[in-house]
C-alpha positions, 0 to 999 in steps of 0.5 A: 860209605867212606872211601880211602884213597891210598898212595904207596910211595917208598923211597927205594926204586931200582928202575928209576931212582928217586922217582917219587921226589922228581918233578914231572912236567913241573910238578912232583910226581905225587902231585898228579895223583893227588890232583886226580883224587881231588878231581874225582870227588869221591875220596874222603881221605887221601893217605900216603904210605911212605917210609921217607920223611922227604916223600911225606913232606912232598905228599903233604904239600900236595894235599895228602895225609901222612898219619904214619910212616911205613916201617922199613920191613914193608919198603923193600924191593920185593915187598908185596903190595898186600901187606902195605895196604893192610898196614895202612888200614890197621894204622887208620883203624888204630886211630879210630877210622875205617874205610868201606872202600879202598882205592889204591892209587900208585903214583907211577900212573900220572895220566890217571884222571878224576874220571877214572877214579870216580868210574871205578868207585861207581862200578864197584858200588853198582855191580856188587863186585868184590873189586874193580881193576883198570885194564888196557886192551892188548894189541891183537898180535899180543893176544894169547890166541895169536902169539907163539912159543917154542917147544922142542925147537918147533914154533907152535901156537901158545894156546891150542886154540891158536891153531884156528887163528889165521889172522891177528884180527881173528884173535880174541881181545885180551887185557892187561892190568895197567895200574891206573886204579885198584878199587875194592871193599875193605871186606874183600881185603879182610875176608878174601885176603887179597885185593881182587876177591872172587868177582873182579870187574874191569875198568877198561882204560884207553891206551892213550890214557894209560902209562906206568912209569918204570924206566927213564923212557917211561918218564920221557913219554909221560913228559911228552904226553902231559906236555901235549895234554896241556899244550906245552 
């Protein structure tokens, strides 16, 4: 089964302008994703979807393919990810190649490892699911069982079940998508019209291995964690 690693990296970014061309711990941000994809041993083609030639050049230097540039209409602040993926798959099909599995690798998750990618592909294949999405467990005090809301000036449990929760330790585990990896069949994309399908399985990532860069503070934290991991 052929596996596409797809890396979306547009030029515009309001949260952290120019992040895709900045150096993170001595390497371009894109290089961390390229290294994880190579280390996984399961990616047949690693393709960069970008609207900027400057980013494309950095991607090529990191070992990514850039067989097309993304049109500006798919590079806006409000552009959903789905049409970006569909555009890439259509462009590759027009060039004579179609993947069976697509692994979406957002460069804003630089703590991603080859093991994360490899495990997600293995879980997709072995489970028969439509997709696999990485998640991290929320601290128990952030569980919907334990959190509160304000209703007409009164503080009440966010969920009715919260009435029985007296201690945060008793709250049920809750998870949030963390962006490390999204893995799905091309058929899920085509038949279901989304990345998830009807059967989405979790790849639980430890919080220490998860980070999404959206701000300058996130970038500083990535620098700190990568420095600690490499002993610098």
